[in-house]
Backbone bond lengths (Angstrom), bond angles and torsions (degrees), N, CA, C in turn:
res aa  C-N    CA-C-N  psi(-1)  N-CA   C-N-CA  omega(-1)  CA-C   N-CA-C  phi
1 M - - - 1.452 - - 1.509 110.54 -
2 F 1.354 115.54 -29.71 1.449 118.62 178.11 1.516 111.02 -66.43
3 E 1.317 116.23 -35.09 1.458 119.77 178.98 1.526 111.24 -67.45
4 I 1.316 115.82 -38.71 1.463 118.68 177.20 1.521 110.19 -63.95
5 Y 1.348 115.47 -42.44 1.460 119.22 178.76 1.527 110.16 -62.35
6 T 1.354 116.52 -39.07 1.466 120.77 179.33 1.519 110.98 -66.04
7 R 1.334 117.60 -41.28 1.467 121.11 179.01 1.532 111.31 -66.60
8 V 1.288 115.14 -34.54 1.474 117.85 177.11 1.517 109.81 -67.17
9 Q 1.323 117.22 -41.69 1.461 120.41 179.83 1.524 111.56 -63.40
10 Y 1.324 116.99 -41.05 1.459 120.62 -179.05 1.530 113.77 -82.38
11 G 1.284 117.68 -2.70 1.474 120.34 175.41 1.498 115.32 85.81
12 T 1.348 115.77 15.37 1.461 117.15 177.39 1.528 110.54 -65.46
13 F 1.338 116.77 -40.80 1.462 122.35 174.70 1.527 109.41 -97.83
14 Q 1.327 115.37 132.81 1.464 120.79 176.10 1.530 108.93 -80.43
15 T 1.331 114.45 106.40 1.469 119.30 -176.74 1.528 112.47 -113.09
16 S 1.338 116.37 22.35 1.473 118.01 178.46 1.533 110.97 -65.98
17 K 1.330 116.04 -31.36 1.463 121.35 176.89 1.526 111.84 -109.26
18 G 1.321 117.15 17.03 1.455 121.43 -179.13 1.515 111.30 97.30
19 L 1.358 116.51 158.42 1.445 121.90 179.31 1.513 109.80 -82.20
20 S 1.322 115.19 133.49 1.451 119.90 -177.94 1.529 110.52 -67.06
21 F 1.304 115.18 141.96 1.459 120.31 179.66 1.524 111.13 -65.73
22 L 1.318 116.70 -38.66 1.465 120.37 179.17 1.525 111.12 -69.71
23 D 1.354 117.24 -37.69 1.472 119.30 177.51 1.524 110.70 -62.64
24 L 1.337 116.85 -42.44 1.466 119.57 177.39 1.528 111.11 -61.79
25 R 1.322 116.19 -41.15 1.461 119.59 179.97 1.527 111.07 -63.91
26 Y 1.329 116.03 -45.44 1.467 119.69 -179.11 1.540 110.85 -63.71
27 Q 1.316 116.67 -39.36 1.473 119.62 179.76 1.524 111.25 -67.37
28 L 1.325 117.00 -41.00 1.461 119.86 177.55 1.532 111.11 -61.84
29 L 1.336 116.25 -43.64 1.464 119.28 178.03 1.533 111.21 -64.49
30 L 1.329 115.24 -37.54 1.464 117.99 178.13 1.534 111.79 -64.86
31 F 1.351 117.23 -43.57 1.458 120.43 177.02 1.522 111.44 -63.48
32 Y 1.315 115.08 -37.66 1.467 119.62 179.01 1.533 110.19 -62.48
33 L 1.334 116.62 -44.94 1.476 120.16 179.09 1.530 111.03 -66.04
34 Q 1.318 117.03 -36.26 1.482 118.95 178.92 1.536 111.69 -64.60
35 D 1.352 115.98 -44.50 1.463 118.75 179.55 1.520 111.73 -66.71
36 V 1.334 116.04 -38.44 1.462 119.06 177.16 1.529 110.53 -63.18
37 T 1.333 116.49 -40.41 1.472 120.86 179.22 1.528 110.48 -64.83
38 D 1.365 116.57 -39.76 1.467 119.47 178.05 1.523 111.84 -63.51
39 L 1.304 116.91 -43.00 1.455 120.32 179.48 1.516 111.92 -65.67
40 I 1.350 116.34 -40.06 1.463 119.23 179.03 1.535 110.93 -65.30
41 S 1.312 115.79 -42.13 1.479 118.76 179.54 1.531 110.87 -67.26
42 L 1.355 115.59 -35.02 1.465 118.96 178.87 1.529 110.84 -67.99
43 K 1.312 117.03 -39.13 1.459 121.06 178.34 1.529 111.12 -69.47
44 L 1.338 116.38 -34.00 1.461 118.57 177.20 1.520 111.49 -67.43
45 E 1.297 117.55 -30.82 1.463 121.22 178.42 1.522 112.12 -80.94
46 G 1.343 117.31 -8.23 1.468 120.80 177.61 1.506 113.19 89.90
47 G 1.333 117.74 15.56 1.459 120.54 -179.93 1.515 111.56 -85.06
48 S 1.324 116.68 173.20 1.454 123.17 -179.38 1.540 109.43 -101.69
49 V 1.308 115.75 140.99 1.472 121.43 -179.20 1.516 110.95 -108.73
50 K 1.371 116.70 16.76 1.447 119.64 -174.54 1.514 112.03 -67.05
51 D 1.307 116.91 -50.41 1.468 120.95 -178.37 1.521 112.73 -105.77
52 N 1.323 117.08 21.66 1.465 120.88 -179.13 1.537 109.86 -78.91
53 G 1.362 114.80 139.08 1.485 119.15 -179.82 1.521 112.98 -71.99
54 A 1.363 116.93 -18.97 1.466 119.17 -179.49 1.523 111.06 -66.64
55 L 1.338 116.00 -31.96 1.455 119.04 179.96 1.533 111.08 -66.89
56 H 1.345 115.97 -43.17 1.475 119.59 177.57 1.539 111.38 -64.90
57 R 1.336 115.06 -36.41 1.467 118.16 178.03 1.534 111.23 -66.80
58 L 1.344 115.50 -36.52 1.465 118.67 178.33 1.531 111.26 -62.88
59 V 1.371 115.32 -41.31 1.476 118.88 178.68 1.521 110.28 -63.47
60 T 1.346 115.46 -43.45 1.481 119.59 179.62 1.530 111.22 -64.94
61 L 1.362 114.99 -42.45 1.469 118.58 179.71 1.531 111.05 -66.68
62 H 1.358 115.43 -35.63 1.473 118.25 178.01 1.526 110.75 -63.09
63 R 1.353 115.94 -41.75 1.466 119.20 177.15 1.535 110.91 -63.22
64 L 1.353 115.17 -41.65 1.464 118.22 -179.45 1.528 111.59 -66.37
65 V 1.347 115.49 -40.95 1.471 118.84 179.06 1.526 110.77 -65.01
66 T 1.358 115.75 -40.52 1.471 119.48 176.96 1.530 110.68 -62.24
67 L 1.349 114.03 -45.31 1.468 117.28 177.27 1.523 111.42 -62.81
68 H 1.330 115.23 -36.24 1.462 119.63 178.12 1.525 110.63 -65.05
69 R 1.329 116.48 -38.33 1.463 119.45 177.63 1.532 111.11 -64.43
70 L 1.335 115.06 -41.75 1.467 118.90 178.60 1.533 111.38 -62.32
71 V 1.340 114.57 -42.24 1.477 119.01 177.98 1.524 110.34 -63.98
72 T 1.357 114.94 -40.99 1.463 118.57 178.77 1.533 110.93 -62.63
73 L 1.364 114.84 -44.29 1.469 119.03 178.24 1.530 110.67 -61.89
74 H 1.346 115.19 -42.26 1.471 118.37 178.84 1.530 110.81 -62.82
75 R 1.329 114.81 -39.47 1.472 118.26 177.69 1.521 111.06 -64.79
76 L 1.348 116.29 -40.45 1.462 118.60 178.54 1.530 111.18 -63.71
77 V 1.354 115.35 -41.68 1.462 118.67 178.51 1.536 110.40 -63.89
78 A 1.342 115.48 -43.72 1.466 119.22 178.73 1.528 111.06 -63.55
79 L 1.358 115.06 -39.85 1.464 118.21 178.03 1.528 111.26 -65.09
80 H 1.352 115.56 -40.26 1.455 119.07 177.59 1.531 111.14 -63.34
81 R 1.334 115.71 -39.50 1.461 119.18 177.30 1.535 111.10 -64.31
82 L 1.327 114.61 -42.02 1.463 118.17 179.20 1.526 111.34 -63.54
83 V 1.352 115.96 -42.83 1.465 119.44 178.79 1.527 110.40 -63.75
84 T 1.353 115.52 -43.02 1.478 119.19 178.62 1.523 110.74 -63.10
85 L 1.352 115.09 -43.80 1.463 118.93 178.42 1.523 111.54 -62.94
86 H 1.343 115.25 -40.31 1.453 119.08 177.66 1.531 111.34 -63.00
87 R 1.315 115.70 -41.37 1.467 119.49 177.47 1.525 111.61 -63.57
88 L 1.358 115.36 -42.48 1.462 118.78 179.10 1.523 111.84 -64.28
89 V 1.345 114.56 -42.65 1.481 118.55 178.49 1.526 110.42 -63.90
90 T 1.353 115.54 -42.86 1.468 119.15 178.65 1.524 111.15 -63.51
91 L 1.362 115.06 -42.61 1.463 118.87 178.03 1.526 111.21 -63.98
92 H 1.346 116.42 -40.56 1.462 120.16 177.89 1.526 110.81 -63.02
93 R 1.325 116.49 -41.36 1.472 119.58 177.61 1.525 111.28 -63.74
94 L 1.344 115.23 -41.56 1.464 118.55 179.07 1.527 111.24 -64.54
95 V 1.353 115.39 -42.47 1.473 118.87 178.63 1.523 110.62 -63.83
96 T 1.342 116.05 -43.25 1.470 120.13 178.35 1.520 110.99 -62.88
97 L 1.334 116.07 -43.03 1.463 119.70 178.40 1.521 111.23 -64.20
98 H 1.341 115.67 -40.54 1.469 119.78 177.93 1.526 111.15 -63.45
99 R 1.325 115.95 -40.58 1.464 119.31 177.71 1.523 111.39 -64.47
100 L 1.332 115.38 -42.64 1.468 118.50 179.12 1.527 111.30 -63.69
101 V 1.349 115.04 -42.37 1.470 118.34 178.78 1.522 110.44 -64.39
102 T 1.348 116.08 -42.40 1.469 119.39 178.60 1.520 111.35 -63.63
103 L 1.344 116.18 -42.52 1.465 120.35 178.08 1.522 110.82 -63.07
104 H 1.344 116.13 -41.49 1.466 119.72 178.48 1.529 110.77 -63.47
105 R 1.333 115.50 -41.20 1.469 118.56 177.68 1.525 111.65 -63.94
106 L 1.342 116.14 -41.59 1.460 119.37 179.25 1.528 111.40 -64.20
107 V 1.342 115.77 -42.90 1.473 119.49 178.45 1.520 110.68 -63.65
108 T 1.347 115.90 -42.96 1.467 119.41 178.59 1.525 110.80 -63.58
109 L 1.351 116.54 -42.71 1.466 120.23 178.65 1.532 110.75 -63.62
110 H 1.343 115.89 -41.39 1.477 119.54 178.31 1.526 110.70 -62.67
111 R 1.327 116.55 -41.42 1.469 119.28 178.18 1.525 111.38 -64.13
112 L 1.343 116.01 -41.72 1.457 119.10 179.33 1.524 111.58 -64.61
113 V 1.350 115.76 -40.62 1.471 118.98 178.42 1.519 110.76 -65.24
114 A 1.354 116.40 -42.89 1.465 119.57 178.59 1.525 111.09 -63.69
115 L 1.348 116.53 -40.83 1.461 119.83 177.86 1.520 111.36 -64.94
116 H 1.350 115.94 -39.93 1.470 119.34 177.85 1.524 110.91 -63.97
117 R 1.329 116.55 -40.58 1.466 119.92 177.71 1.523 111.01 -63.35
118 L 1.339 116.97 -42.82 1.465 119.79 179.26 1.525 111.47 -63.28
119 V 1.343 115.57 -42.60 1.472 118.93 179.38 1.521 110.49 -64.50
120 T 1.349 116.14 -42.98 1.475 119.59 178.65 1.525 111.01 -63.32
121 L 1.343 116.95 -42.95 1.463 120.58 178.66 1.524 110.86 -63.66
122 H 1.340 116.18 -40.23 1.469 119.44 178.22 1.526 111.11 -64.18
123 R 1.323 116.06 -40.47 1.468 119.42 177.50 1.524 111.54 -64.31
124 L 1.335 116.06 -42.40 1.461 119.12 179.39 1.528 111.48 -64.47
125 V 1.347 115.82 -42.78 1.474 119.35 178.58 1.521 110.84 -64.11
126 T 1.344 116.33 -42.06 1.468 119.94 178.32 1.524 110.87 -63.69
127 L 1.358 116.04 -42.26 1.460 119.82 178.70 1.528 110.76 -64.43
128 H 1.347 116.77 -40.84 1.467 120.14 178.34 1.530 110.70 -63.53
129 R 1.324 115.97 -40.73 1.472 119.15 178.12 1.523 111.08 -64.45
130 L 1.322 116.21 -41.96 1.467 119.02 179.40 1.526 111.20 -64.35
131 V 1.364 115.80 -42.11 1.468 119.03 178.75 1.525 110.79 -64.22
132 T 1.342 115.92 -42.49 1.464 119.89 178.45 1.520 111.19 -63.46
133 L 1.347 115.90 -42.70 1.459 119.56 178.08 1.527 111.15 -63.78
134 H 1.340 115.92 -41.05 1.465 119.49 178.46 1.532 110.61 -63.20
135 R 1.338 116.13 -41.50 1.462 119.21 178.22 1.531 111.37 -63.81
136 L 1.355 115.34 -41.58 1.469 118.64 179.35 1.525 111.21 -64.06
137 V 1.353 115.45 -41.77 1.470 118.99 178.97 1.528 110.54 -64.10
138 A 1.365 115.56 -43.70 1.470 118.69 178.33 1.526 110.95 -62.88
139 L 1.363 116.58 -41.09 1.465 119.58 178.69 1.530 111.26 -65.10
140 H 1.342 115.28 -40.11 1.461 118.79 177.74 1.528 111.30 -63.27
141 R 1.331 114.57 -39.52 1.470 117.83 177.79 1.526 111.33 -65.13
142 L 1.330 116.12 -41.17 1.463 119.14 178.71 1.523 111.36 -64.20
143 V 1.347 115.88 -42.48 1.469 119.33 178.63 1.518 110.90 -63.86
144 T 1.348 115.55 -43.09 1.473 119.69 178.88 1.520 110.85 -63.30
145 L 1.364 115.29 -43.09 1.456 119.02 178.75 1.533 111.18 -64.39
146 H 1.356 115.27 -39.55 1.464 119.07 178.11 1.527 110.93 -63.90
147 R 1.332 115.64 -41.18 1.462 118.83 177.88 1.524 111.54 -63.65
148 L 1.338 115.34 -43.47 1.468 118.81 179.39 1.526 111.25 -62.78
149 V 1.348 115.41 -43.08 1.479 118.18 179.04 1.523 110.44 -64.05
150 T 1.348 115.98 -42.19 1.472 119.46 178.77 1.519 110.99 -63.58
151 L 1.360 114.52 -42.30 1.462 118.15 178.29 1.526 111.52 -64.24
152 H 1.344 115.40 -39.84 1.457 119.30 178.38 1.533 110.64 -63.88
153 R 1.338 115.36 -41.01 1.463 118.56 178.08 1.531 111.10 -64.62
154 L 1.348 115.57 -41.40 1.462 118.84 179.25 1.522 111.32 -63.88
155 V 1.364 115.98 -41.81 1.466 119.78 178.74 1.523 110.23 -63.62
156 A 1.354 115.00 -44.33 1.464 117.67 178.88 1.529 111.23 -62.85
157 L 1.365 115.62 -40.73 1.462 119.62 178.33 1.527 111.30 -65.46
158 H 1.345 114.51 -39.79 1.462 119.12 178.29 1.530 110.71 -64.15
159 R 1.314 115.90 -40.25 1.460 119.37 177.96 1.530 110.85 -64.37
160 L 1.346 114.46 -42.59 1.465 117.20 178.52 1.526 111.51 -62.74
161 V 1.335 116.08 -41.77 1.467 119.97 178.41 1.519 111.06 -63.88
162 A 1.381 114.44 -42.85 1.460 118.19 179.33 1.534 110.56 -64.25
163 L 1.333 114.37 -41.05 1.467 117.73 178.84 1.531 110.90 -64.92
164 H 1.316 115.65 -40.15 1.456 119.39 178.13 1.531 110.59 -63.71
165 R 1.311 115.67 -41.24 1.466 119.42 177.83 1.522 111.21 -63.16
166 L 1.357 114.20 -42.28 1.463 117.48 179.73 1.533 111.43 -63.11
167 V 1.319 113.97 -42.83 1.476 117.25 179.59 1.526 110.56 -63.59
168 T 1.331 114.04 -42.54 1.477 118.20 178.96 1.514 111.43 -64.17
169 L 1.338 115.72 -42.48 1.467 119.76 177.82 1.517 111.46 -64.44
170 H 1.343 113.97 -39.92 1.457 117.27 179.86 1.517 110.59 -62.34
171 R 1.322 114.94 -40.71 1.463 117.89 178.94 1.531 111.31 -65.55
172 L 1.342 114.57 -44.20 1.463 118.15 179.50 1.511 112.23 -62.65
173 V 1.352 115.21 -43.37 1.472 119.63 -179.73 1.513 110.29 -65.23
174 T 1.297 115.32 -39.93 1.465 118.65 179.87 1.527 110.63 -63.62
175 V 1.337 114.79 -43.68 1.481 117.89 -179.90 1.516 110.82 -66.08
176 R 1.362 115.68 -42.93 1.466 118.12 -178.75 1.515 112.23 -69.22
177 T 1.322 115.96 -36.62 1.464 119.18 -179.49 1.520 110.71 -69.30
178 V 1.312 114.21 -38.26 1.475 116.83 179.71 1.517 110.12 -65.93
179 R 1.299 116.82 -36.40 1.457 120.17 179.64 1.532 113.06 -79.31
180 C 1.316 116.91 -11.62 1.479 120.73 -178.81 1.532 109.64 -67.61
181 P 1.349 116.70 138.33 1.476 118.52 179.42 1.516 113.27 -67.59
182 H 1.341 117.49 -30.78 1.466 119.57 177.79 1.509 110.76 -65.05
183 F 1.330 114.54 -38.49 1.467 118.01 -179.63 1.520 111.03 -68.72
184 Q 1.295 114.85 -35.47 1.467 117.74 179.58 1.527 112.07 -72.34
185 K 1.352 115.34 -27.20 1.460 118.13 179.47 1.516 111.94 -77.37
186 C 1.364 115.68 -21.47 1.476 118.08 -177.63 1.514 108.32 -72.40
187 N 1.338 113.87 122.00 1.463 118.50 178.67 1.522 112.30 -87.06
188 S 1.306 115.01 -27.11 1.469 119.00 -175.63 1.532 110.00 -85.25
189 K 1.317 115.17 139.39 1.459 121.02 178.36 1.519 111.56 -68.29
190 S 1.290 118.08 -36.58 1.475 121.71 -179.73 1.508 110.73 -64.59
191 K 1.320 117.81 -39.33 1.462 120.38 177.98 1.518 110.71 -66.41
192 R 1.320 116.22 -40.51 1.461 119.12 178.16 1.544 110.94 -62.30
193 R 1.311 116.19 -42.21 1.469 120.42 178.75 1.529 111.38 -63.27
194 R 1.328 115.88 -42.19 1.469 119.28 179.10 1.534 110.58 -62.58
195 L 1.320 116.70 -46.24 1.451 120.73 179.85 1.524 111.19 -62.07
196 L 1.307 116.30 -41.76 1.464 120.13 178.04 1.527 110.58 -64.57
197 F 1.304 118.55 -42.11 1.460 123.17 179.63 1.523 111.53 -64.35
198 C 1.327 117.34 -40.79 1.470 121.51 179.63 1.518 110.56 -65.11
199 D 1.337 117.93 -41.05 1.460 120.57 177.75 1.525 112.32 -64.99
200 V 1.326 115.51 -40.54 1.479 119.15 177.58 1.512 111.53 -62.78
201 L 1.349 117.69 -45.38 1.473 121.32 178.78 1.521 111.00 -61.27
202 L 1.337 116.48 -42.57 1.456 119.94 -179.35 1.528 111.21 -61.77
203 L 1.339 116.46 -46.75 1.454 119.47 178.59 1.532 112.62 -65.41
204 Y 1.333 115.81 -35.98 1.482 119.95 178.81 1.522 111.25 -64.38
205 F 1.340 117.35 -44.50 1.466 120.46 179.11 1.520 111.19 -65.77
206 C 1.308 116.13 -37.44 1.467 119.02 177.15 1.531 111.37 -63.42
207 A 1.330 116.12 -43.87 1.473 119.77 177.92 1.522 112.20 -65.34
208 S 1.344 115.62 -39.60 1.476 119.55 178.16 1.512 110.81 -64.32
209 W 1.302 117.69 -41.23 1.468 121.09 179.41 1.520 111.22 -64.85
210 D 1.299 117.93 -41.13 1.471 120.77 176.22 1.519 111.21 -62.38
211 R 1.321 117.21 -39.69 1.471 120.63 179.65 1.519 112.25 -66.90
212 I 1.346 115.75 -38.41 1.480 119.68 177.96 1.492 111.55 -64.68
213 K 1.332 117.80 -41.46 1.467 121.34 179.21 1.519 110.22 -65.80
214 V 1.293 117.10 -37.85 1.463 119.75 178.52 1.523 111.81 -65.03
215 Q 1.357 116.73 -41.20 1.462 120.41 178.01 1.511 111.79 -66.31
């Protein structure tokens, strides 16, 4: 550890952003191998390792390596938790986004269905109004045609009645004129015709005047 501290002081390790965890691990393993090599070489030469400082360093390095393993395991567990949490958060976001998209689709579909219903209802109401208007127009035409036919029948009947009255009046006037002593005294045919015509006109105007007053 003293060598690491010395290398840090001399700038061998760049510690402006902190010492790397992997660099510390590699250095500890390197020191561990060096002390093990020293002890093996000392034992091969037949020396004693009882009071050797390499043995104490090995114990210290073993504790540090064990602690380093625990820290590494803790980091792996923390990293696994972070990855799991990230996955859960991502899954939650995806589920939330899917729900929002589904809700948006449902709202859009509901709006389209409501709009389609309104358009269909408007078409049905418009069609019903057109059919009702067509029926009213057809009924009005039938009523107008019925009135015209009735009026035509009344006019024709009135003409027939007027013609019948005229014929009846003509017959009456003819009979009365023939029986009139003035008509019998007239020797000339032209005078008789004039007298007959004057009586017919007089009776016709009288009948017309009575009809006007009645109307």
